[in-house]
Each structure stands twice: as structure tokens, then as C-alpha cells.
C-alpha positions, 0 to 999 in steps of 0.5 A: 508272078504277076497275075493278069486277068480280065478283071485286071484289065478292067480295073487298071484304067479305073485305078489310073483314073483315081491317080489322075483325079487325085492330082487334078483334085489337089491342083484344083483345091490348091487354087480354091485355097487361093480364093478362100483363106485357109486349107481347111476352108477349101477342104470344107467346100470340097467336101460339101460339094462331094457330100451333095454329089454323093447324097444325090447318087445314094438317093437315086441308087436302087440299093436298100438304105441302111436303118438307123440301127444298122448305122449305130452298130458300125464299129468305131474304127470304120467311122475314122475314114472321114477323119482320114479324108479330112487329113488327106485333103487338107494336108494336100492343099497345104503341102502340094504347092510347097513340095511341088505336085510331082514330089507331093504325088510321089510321097503320097504314092510311097506312103500308100505303098508302105502302109499297103505292104504292112496291111497286106503282110499282117492282114490288118483291117480285114485284108487278105494276108500277103507276105512282103516278098523281096520283089514287093520290097524292092518295088517300094524301094524303087518308088522311094528312090524315084521320089528322091529323084523328083526333089531335084528341080 
């Protein structure tokens, strides 16, 4: 049964906004690649701008800043997020124009659904265990079929 709450209606537009931003980001970074020489150079410039914006936001945020000791005690697995971001952005710049943006987005969403089901089911990386039900599995299959339908141009 679907759970609707006031938080759901707050987070729904925020989550949709992420999808919209990711599609625009991929299209913009693909155009950036045309101005530069490689997907990695485009990704570097994109990350550089993002890093500057984040640094400014953190600078003005009122939250306490971590100490060097706190940073050095972060588990190694938590450092891999940056590597995953580099992979995601660089490969999106490379693959989206070749696949088409609709097919690319569908495959990204399906990949997110697939690993999200596993993360939820097994409780990996500190997530709450939520078993894969037939409804959740069927939803993933429907998304995959939808991706296959986007291959027709």
C-alpha cells in the first residue's frame, strides 16, 4: 500500500526536480564537451563549478564545520561517492548523445531502481530493510519494458 503523508507531498516536487536537473545537466554537459576535447574535461569543468558553489554554500551555512580529525575518521566506503559522481557525470556526457536522451534517462532510472531494490532488500549501506515484493519487482519490470520501447526511434 502506498503511503501518502505531508512529507511525501513536500518531497515529490523536490525529487522530480532532481530528475529535471539531471536531464538538463546531461544535455548541458554534452554541449560543454563540444566546446572542449573530451568528456573528462567537460566533467572536470562541471565539477569545478559545482565545487565552488558548494564551498560558498558551506562557508555561509551556520552548521559547525568538521575538524580534520573528524574527516580523517570517515570510513573509506564513504569517500567513494566522489568517484561514483565522476563515473556518472563522465559516462553521461559520453553515452547520452549516442543513446539519445530518452533512452539514456530510462536506463539510468532502471539502473537506479535495480540497485535501490537490492539496497532496500538487503539493508546494504545502512538502509532500512524493505523486502522486494511482487509489486515492487513488477514496477521494475514495467520500467525496463518502457526503456525497451524508447529504443524505437
